[in-house]
C-alpha positions in Angstrom: -86.7 188.9 74.0 -87.2 192.6 75.0 -90.4 194.4 73.9 -90.4 196.0 70.5 -90.7 199.5 71.9 -87.6 199.0 74.0 -85.6 198.0 70.9 -86.9 200.9 68.9 -86.1 203.3 71.8 -82.5 202.0 72.0 -81.9 202.1 68.3 -83.2 205.7 68.0 -81.2 206.8 71.0 -78.0 205.3 69.4 -78.9 207.0 66.1 -79.4 210.4 67.9 -76.0 210.1 69.6 -74.2 209.3 66.3 -76.0 212.2 64.6 -74.9 214.6 67.3 -71.3 213.4 67.0 -71.5 214.0 63.3 -73.0 217.5 63.8 -70.2 218.3 66.3 -67.5 217.2 63.9 -69.1 219.2 61.1 -69.2 222.4 63.3 -65.5 222.0 64.4 -64.0 221.2 61.0 -60.8 222.8 60.0 -61.5 223.5 56.3 -64.7 225.6 56.3 -65.1 225.1 52.5 -65.3 221.3 53.0 -69.1 221.0 53.2 -71.0 217.8 53.9 -74.3 216.4 52.6 -75.7 214.9 55.7 -78.6 216.8 57.5 -77.3 215.9 61.0 -79.7 218.2 62.9 -82.7 216.8 61.1 -81.5 213.2 61.8 -81.0 214.2 65.5 -84.5 215.7 65.7 -86.2 212.7 64.1 -84.3 210.3 66.2 -85.2 212.1 69.4 -88.9 212.3 68.3 -88.8 208.5 67.7 -87.1 208.0 71.1 -89.7 210.0 72.9 -92.7 208.3 71.2 -91.3 204.8 71.8 -90.7 205.6 75.5 -94.3 206.9 75.7 -95.7 203.7 74.0 -93.5 201.4 76.0 -94.4 203.0 79.4 -98.1 203.1 78.5 -98.6 206.8 78.3 -99.9 206.3 74.8 -102.0 203.3 74.0 -102.6 201.7 70.6 -106.0 200.3 71.7 
């Protein structure tokens, strides 16, 4: 079984990619009046923050001890 930090890193990376695709689709929509309700840029930012922290914990740059 892979370490927990590796799993968290992978999931947050996938979430960031999905949020960026959603943000790109929102920016390129045909009907400008068709607004959405998802905060894609906030989701991307939080996912990338989680991605960076999980890499730091996983590689030992940040320790929990």
